[in-house]
C-alpha positions as CSV (number, residue, x, y, z in Angstrom):
1,M,-0.2,0.2,0.1
2,Q,1.4,3.3,-1.1
3,P,0.3,6.1,1.9
4,K,-1.4,9.0,0.6
5,I,-0.2,12.3,2.2
6,L,-2.0,15.6,1.6
7,L,0.1,18.9,1.0
8,V,-1.6,22.2,1.1
9,D,0.0,25.7,0.4
10,D,-0.8,28.4,-2.1
11,R,2.5,28.9,-3.2
12,E,3.9,26.5,-5.5
13,D,7.8,26.5,-4.5
14,N,6.4,25.6,-0.8
15,L,4.6,22.4,-2.3
16,F,7.8,21.7,-4.5
17,S,9.9,21.8,-1.5
18,M,7.9,19.5,1.1
19,E,7.3,17.1,-2.0
20,T,11.3,16.9,-3.2
21,I,12.1,16.5,1.0
22,L,9.4,13.6,1.4
23,E,10.1,12.3,-2.2
24,G,11.5,8.6,-2.4
25,A,10.3,7.6,0.5
26,G,7.8,5.6,-1.3
27,Y,4.3,8.3,-0.7
28,N,1.4,9.5,-2.8
29,F,1.6,13.0,-2.9
30,V,-2.4,14.8,-3.4
31,K,-1.6,18.5,-3.6
32,A,-4.0,21.4,-3.3
33,S,-2.9,25.7,-3.2
34,S,-6.2,26.4,-1.3
35,G,-8.5,25.6,1.5
36,K,-11.6,25.7,-0.8
37,Q,-9.4,22.8,-3.2
38,T,-8.5,21.1,-0.4
39,L,-12.3,20.6,0.9
40,K,-13.1,19.6,-2.6
41,I,-10.8,16.7,-2.7
42,L,-11.2,15.2,0.7
43,L,-15.3,15.1,-0.7
44,H,-14.2,12.2,-2.7
45,E,-10.6,11.1,-1.4
46,F,-10.5,10.1,2.3
47,D,-7.9,7.6,2.8
48,F,-5.0,9.7,3.4
49,A,-2.4,8.9,5.9
50,L,-1.4,13.1,6.7
51,I,-2.4,16.2,6.0
52,L,0.3,19.1,5.8
53,M,-1.1,22.3,5.7
54,D,0.1,25.8,5.4
55,V,-1.5,28.1,8.3
56,K,-1.7,31.5,6.2
57,M,-3.6,31.1,2.8
58,P,-6.0,33.6,1.4
59,H,-9.9,33.4,2.0
60,I,-9.7,30.1,4.3
61,D,-6.4,29.9,6.5
62,G,-5.6,26.8,8.0
63,F,-7.3,26.8,10.8
64,E,-10.9,27.2,9.4
65,T,-10.1,24.7,6.9
66,A,-9.3,21.8,9.4
67,R,-12.2,22.8,11.3
68,L,-14.1,22.2,8.5
69,I,-12.4,19.1,7.5
70,Y,-13.1,17.5,11.1
71,E,-16.8,18.5,10.9
72,R,-16.7,14.6,8.6
73,E,-16.9,11.9,10.8
74,R,-15.2,10.2,7.8
75,L,-11.8,12.3,8.0
76,R,-11.7,12.8,12.2
77,S,-8.8,10.2,11.7
78,I,-6.6,12.0,9.9
79,P,-4.3,13.5,11.3
80,I,-3.0,17.0,10.4
81,I,0.4,19.1,10.9
82,F,0.1,22.5,10.4
83,I,3.2,24.2,8.7
84,T,3.9,27.6,9.6
85,A,6.3,30.8,9.7
86,Q,4.7,32.5,12.9
87,S,6.2,32.3,16.3
88,Y,4.7,29.2,19.0
89,D,3.1,32.0,20.9
90,D,0.7,30.0,23.2
91,E,-3.3,31.8,21.6
92,H,-1.3,30.4,18.2
93,V,-0.3,27.1,19.4
94,F,-3.6,26.4,21.3
95,K,-6.0,27.3,18.4
96,G,-4.2,24.9,16.2
97,Y,-4.3,22.3,18.7
98,H,-8.0,23.3,19.7
99,V,-9.3,22.6,15.4
100,G,-7.6,19.2,15.8
101,A,-4.1,19.5,14.6
102,V,-1.0,16.7,15.9
103,D,1.8,18.9,15.4
104,Y,3.6,22.1,14.4
105,I,6.6,22.2,11.7
106,S,8.0,26.0,11.4
107,K,9.3,27.3,8.5
108,P,12.1,27.7,7.0
109,I,11.4,23.5,7.0
110,N,13.8,21.7,8.9
111,P,13.9,18.6,5.9
112,A,15.1,16.1,8.7
113,L,12.3,16.9,11.2
114,L,9.6,17.1,8.3
115,R,11.0,13.3,6.9
116,A,10.7,11.7,10.8
117,K,7.4,13.3,11.8
118,V,5.8,12.6,8.6
119,A,7.5,8.8,9.0
120,V,6.0,8.2,12.5
121,F,2.2,9.3,11.3
122,V,2.6,7.4,8.0
123,D,3.5,4.2,10.3
124,L,1.1,4.2,12.7
125,Y,-1.6,4.7,9.6
126,Q,-0.3,1.6,7.9
127,K,-0.1,-0.6,11.2
128,N,-3.8,0.7,12.1
129,H,-4.7,-0.1,8.6
130,Y,-2.9,-3.9,8.4
131,L,-4.8,-4.5,11.9
132,R,-8.3,-4.1,10.3
133,V,-7.6,-5.7,6.8
134,Q,-6.3,-8.8,8.9
135,E,-9.5,-8.5,11.6
136,Q,-11.7,-8.3,8.5
137,K,-10.2,-11.3,6.6
138,L,-10.5,-13.6,10.2
139,I,-14.3,-12.6,10.3
140,A,-14.9,-13.1,6.7
141,I,-13.1,-16.6,7.6
142,N,-15.2,-17.5,10.1
143,K,-18.3,-16.5,8.3
144,H,-17.6,-18.6,5.4
145,L,-16.7,-21.7,7.8
146,E,-20.1,-21.5,9.5
147,I,-21.5,-21.3,6.3
148,E,-20.1,-24.3,5.4
149,I,-20.5,-26.2,9.1
150,E,-24.6,-25.2,8.3
151,Q,-24.1,-27.1,4.8
152,R,-22.4,-30.7,5.8
153,L,-24.0,-31.3,9.4
154,L,-25.2,-34.6,7.6
155,S,-21.3,-35.7,8.0
156,E,-20.2,-35.9,11.1
157,E,-16.3,-37.0,9.7
158,K,-16.4,-33.6,7.8
159,V,-18.4,-31.4,10.8
160,K,-15.4,-32.6,12.7
161,A,-12.8,-31.9,10.4
162,L,-14.5,-28.4,9.7
163,N,-14.3,-27.8,13.3
164,M,-10.7,-28.1,13.7
165,S,-10.2,-25.7,11.2
166,L,-12.6,-22.9,12.7
167,Q,-11.0,-23.3,16.2
168,E,-8.0,-22.7,14.3
169,H,-9.1,-19.9,12.7
170,I,-11.0,-18.5,16.5
171,D,-7.3,-19.2,18.0
172,R,-5.6,-16.9,15.0
173,L,-8.4,-14.5,15.6
174,E,-7.4,-14.6,19.4
175,S,-4.3,-13.9,18.8
176,A,-5.3,-11.2,16.5
177,N,-7.1,-9.3,19.4
178,K,-4.4,-10.0,22.0
179,E,-2.3,-8.2,19.9
180,L,-4.6,-5.2,19.4
181,D,-4.6,-5.2,23.4
182,R,-1.1,-5.1,23.9
183,F,-0.8,-2.6,21.0
184,A,-3.7,-0.5,22.7
185,Y,-1.8,-0.8,26.3
186,M,1.7,-0.1,24.6
187,A,0.6,3.2,23.1
188,S,-1.5,4.4,26.0
189,H,1.6,3.6,28.1
190,D,4.0,5.3,25.9
191,L,1.4,8.5,26.4
192,Q,1.6,8.9,30.0
193,E,5.1,10.5,30.4
194,P,4.1,13.5,27.7
195,M,0.6,13.9,29.4
196,R,2.5,14.1,32.9
197,K,4.9,16.7,31.3
198,I,1.9,18.7,30.2
199,Q,0.4,18.7,33.6
200,T,3.5,19.8,35.1
201,L,4.5,22.4,33.1
202,T,1.3,23.6,33.1
203,D,0.8,23.8,37.1
204,M,4.0,25.3,37.2
205,L,3.1,27.8,34.7
206,M,0.1,28.6,36.7
207,K,1.6,28.9,40.1
208,K,4.9,31.1,38.9
209,H,3.2,33.3,36.2
210,S,-0.7,33.7,37.1
211,S,-0.2,36.8,38.4
212,T,1.5,38.4,35.2
213,M,-1.5,36.5,33.2
214,N,-4.1,38.4,31.7
215,V,-8.0,37.0,32.1
216,D,-7.6,35.3,28.6
217,G,-4.4,33.7,29.2
218,K,-5.6,32.4,32.9
219,D,-8.9,31.1,30.7
220,Y,-6.6,29.3,28.4
221,L,-4.1,27.4,30.5
222,G,-7.1,26.5,32.4
223,R,-8.6,24.7,29.7
224,I,-5.2,23.3,28.7
225,Q,-5.1,21.8,32.3
226,N,-8.9,20.5,32.1
227,T,-8.2,19.0,28.6
228,A,-4.5,17.0,29.8
229,S,-6.6,15.8,33.5
230,R,-9.3,14.4,30.7
231,M,-6.8,12.8,28.6
232,Q,-4.9,11.3,31.7
233,T,-7.7,9.8,32.7
234,L,-8.6,8.5,28.9
235,I,-5.3,7.1,29.0
236,Q,-5.4,5.4,32.3
237,H,-9.0,3.6,31.5
238,L,-7.5,2.7,28.0
239,I,-4.8,1.0,30.0
240,S,-7.4,-0.9,32.9
241,F,-9.5,-2.4,29.6
242,A,-6.2,-3.7,28.1
243,K,-5.1,-5.3,31.2
244,I,-8.7,-7.4,31.8
245,P,-7.3,-10.2,29.8
246,T,-4.1,-10.8,31.8
247,Q,-6.1,-10.1,35.6
248,I,-8.9,-12.8,34.6
249,K,-7.3,-15.9,35.9
250,E,-8.2,-16.6,39.7
251,F,-12.2,-17.7,40.3
252,V,-12.9,-17.5,44.0
253,E,-16.1,-18.2,45.7
254,C,-17.4,-15.0,46.6
255,D,-20.5,-13.3,48.1
256,L,-21.7,-10.7,45.6
257,N,-23.3,-9.2,48.7
258,V,-20.4,-8.4,50.2
259,I,-18.2,-7.0,47.4
260,L,-21.9,-4.7,46.6
261,K,-21.6,-3.4,50.4
262,D,-18.1,-2.1,50.3
263,V,-18.6,-0.6,46.4
264,L,-21.7,1.4,47.6
265,E,-19.8,2.7,50.9
266,E,-16.9,3.7,48.4
267,M,-19.5,5.7,46.4
268,Q,-21.1,7.3,49.3
269,P,-20.2,11.0,48.4
270,Q,-21.3,10.5,44.7
271,V,-24.6,9.2,46.2
272,K,-25.2,11.7,48.4
273,E,-24.2,14.1,45.9
274,K,-26.9,13.1,43.7
275,N,-29.5,12.9,46.7
276,A,-29.9,8.8,45.2
277,K,-31.6,5.9,46.9
278,I,-30.3,2.7,46.0
279,V,-32.5,-0.3,47.0
280,A,-30.2,-3.6,47.0
281,A,-31.8,-7.0,47.4
282,K,-29.7,-10.2,48.1
283,L,-27.4,-11.5,45.5
284,P,-25.9,-15.0,44.8
285,V,-22.7,-16.2,45.9
286,L,-20.7,-17.2,42.5
287,R,-17.4,-18.3,41.9
288,V,-15.8,-15.1,39.8
289,N,-12.6,-13.0,40.2
290,P,-13.5,-10.4,43.0
291,V,-10.9,-7.9,41.7
292,L,-12.9,-7.2,38.3
293,I,-16.4,-7.6,39.5
294,R,-15.6,-4.3,42.0
295,P,-15.3,-2.0,39.1
296,L,-18.3,-4.2,37.1
297,F,-20.3,-2.6,39.9
298,T,-18.8,0.8,40.7
299,N,-19.0,1.3,36.4
300,L,-22.9,0.1,36.4
301,I,-24.0,2.3,39.6
302,G,-21.7,5.0,38.6
303,N,-23.5,4.9,35.3
304,A,-27.1,4.8,36.8
305,L,-26.1,7.8,38.6
306,K,-24.5,9.7,35.6
307,Y,-28.0,9.3,33.5
308,S,-30.1,10.5,36.2
309,R,-32.7,12.3,35.0
310,K,-33.3,16.1,36.4
311,G,-35.8,16.9,38.7
312,A,-36.2,13.2,39.9
313,M,-34.4,11.8,42.7
314,P,-32.5,8.9,41.3
315,V,-33.4,5.7,42.5
316,L,-31.5,2.2,41.5
317,K,-32.4,-1.0,42.4
318,I,-30.2,-4.0,42.1
319,Y,-31.5,-7.6,42.8
320,S,-31.0,-10.9,41.3
321,D,-33.6,-13.3,39.8
322,S,-32.3,-16.0,42.5
323,N,-32.9,-13.2,45.5
324,G,-29.9,-14.9,46.9
325,Q,-30.9,-18.7,47.0
326,R,-29.2,-21.5,45.4
327,A,-31.0,-22.9,42.5
328,E,-30.7,-25.5,39.7
329,K,-30.0,-23.1,36.8
330,K,-26.8,-22.7,34.2
331,Y,-26.7,-18.9,34.7
332,Y,-27.9,-16.2,37.3
333,R,-28.9,-12.9,36.5
334,I,-28.4,-9.6,38.5
335,F,-30.5,-6.6,37.5
336,F,-29.5,-3.0,37.9
337,E,-32.8,-1.1,36.9
338,D,-32.6,2.9,37.3
339,N,-35.1,5.2,36.3
340,G,-32.9,7.8,34.5
341,I,-32.9,9.0,31.5
342,G,-32.9,5.6,29.7
343,F,-32.8,5.0,25.9
344,E,-33.9,4.0,22.8
345,Q,-33.8,0.2,22.7
346,K,-32.6,0.1,18.8
347,Y,-29.5,1.4,20.2
348,A,-28.9,-1.3,23.0
349,E,-26.1,-3.2,21.0
350,H,-24.1,-0.2,20.4
351,L,-24.3,0.7,23.9
352,F,-21.3,-1.5,24.4
353,D,-19.1,-0.2,21.7
354,M,-15.5,1.1,22.6
355,F,-16.0,4.7,22.8
356,S,-19.7,4.7,21.9
357,R,-21.5,7.7,23.6
358,L,-25.3,8.4,23.0
359,H,-25.2,11.6,24.5
360,D,-23.0,14.8,23.5
361,K,-20.1,15.3,25.8
362,S,-21.3,18.4,26.7
363,E,-24.2,17.5,28.5
364,I,-22.9,14.4,30.1
365,D,-19.2,13.8,30.4
366,G,-17.6,10.6,29.8
367,A,-15.0,8.2,27.7
368,G,-17.4,6.4,26.3
369,I,-15.3,3.5,27.6
370,G,-17.1,2.4,31.0
371,L,-19.6,-0.2,29.8
372,A,-17.4,-1.5,26.7
373,F,-15.0,-2.5,30.0
374,C,-18.3,-4.1,31.6
375,K,-18.9,-6.2,28.6
376,K,-15.0,-7.5,28.8
377,I,-15.4,-7.9,32.4
378,V,-18.5,-10.2,31.8
379,E,-17.1,-12.1,28.9
380,G,-14.1,-12.7,30.8
381,H,-16.1,-14.9,33.2
382,K,-18.3,-16.7,30.3
383,G,-21.0,-14.7,30.6
384,F,-23.4,-12.0,29.0
385,I,-24.3,-8.3,29.7
386,S,-27.6,-6.8,28.1
387,A,-29.5,-3.6,28.4
388,L,-33.4,-2.6,28.4
389,G,-34.4,1.2,28.0
390,K,-37.1,3.5,27.2
391,E,-36.0,7.2,26.7
392,N,-36.9,9.3,29.8
393,A,-38.3,6.3,31.4
394,G,-35.3,4.5,33.0
395,A,-32.8,1.5,32.0
396,T,-32.0,-2.0,33.2
397,F,-28.7,-3.3,32.7
398,I,-28.9,-7.4,33.5
399,V,-25.1,-9.0,34.3
400,S,-25.7,-12.9,33.4
401,L,-22.9,-14.9,35.3
402,P,-22.7,-18.8,35.1
403,A,-23.7,-20.9,37.6
404,S,-20.8,-23.2,37.1
405,L,-17.3,-22.2,35.6
406,N,-15.9,-25.3,34.1
407,G,-12.8,-25.5,33.1
408,I,-11.5,-22.4,34.3
409,R,-9.9,-22.1,37.9
């Protein structure tokens, strides 16, 4: 695959200069001489690994062009590096990052620096593309094998052979998923250090120089601190998400009532802040991983508190279909029933997707990882999680855990 790079500058000599510096690396260049022409190109082409864009252009400058680009969802994954001859003052840099830029390069361009930065983003684009292609291939292979199995049920030997082949492909898919988990963990882990530096430097700047800053300066710095804090939280969530497969190892007999009691005590400040009422019935004793059941309960309770309705006291009912008694059944179901804002049932399946959100961030804060986190924990216990809801009439999340974890120690 030959990576495509979009070069944007109103001066032909600058376009020629960037192309000359990057030639020989196997890139496919598409050039635009204005923001308007850039937007026209992106109406038909969107598989770019990177956009290198001049900031100062007539009619529509680089900042406005970037803002218009990122209004389209299918273009939001394309990184933009601004090329600028202006100084790196705080307001200038903040404006670029605010519209979505990932980096800056100043003029006159340092060839080695340009080649290095472009290589990093192209490499990331190629790796992501490769992982997506491999995943689609494995999904297609598994789908094909499922069809073959249905067609050959009359032949026991053929079915056995196909099952063995299917298992091999499942193993490959699991291996690919593990690789994706490792990649997510490594990427998130490597992002922690620069985020800590950003937080440390902004804290120092606020402490030492806040008295000399004007109102706008303090406001911009405060926004940077808030953004860095949210980014740090997101990174920590991603690392926790990637760690789940390694944590699901030991299963022990646990009284879920004890775990629930501990979680509710820890969450008492949030419950009090929301003036919420929580009614907990008897839960069963099951073989689980207590380290992961705690964040499962925490996320589901926190979700109910977060999505409460304005003007109504939040009420959360937690109960099981066994009322805490042992019964002859394959699965025990635990219900988390709230009276919050709910959701349309047609969106139920998407609730557990990574980064999935049904409400705007400006309305309700969150990273969109909590329910995906819950799903991974429950599936690690060989169980299931589902949701029932009605808009403005509450939601019920159902956790189904197996009565017996055969084959799992």
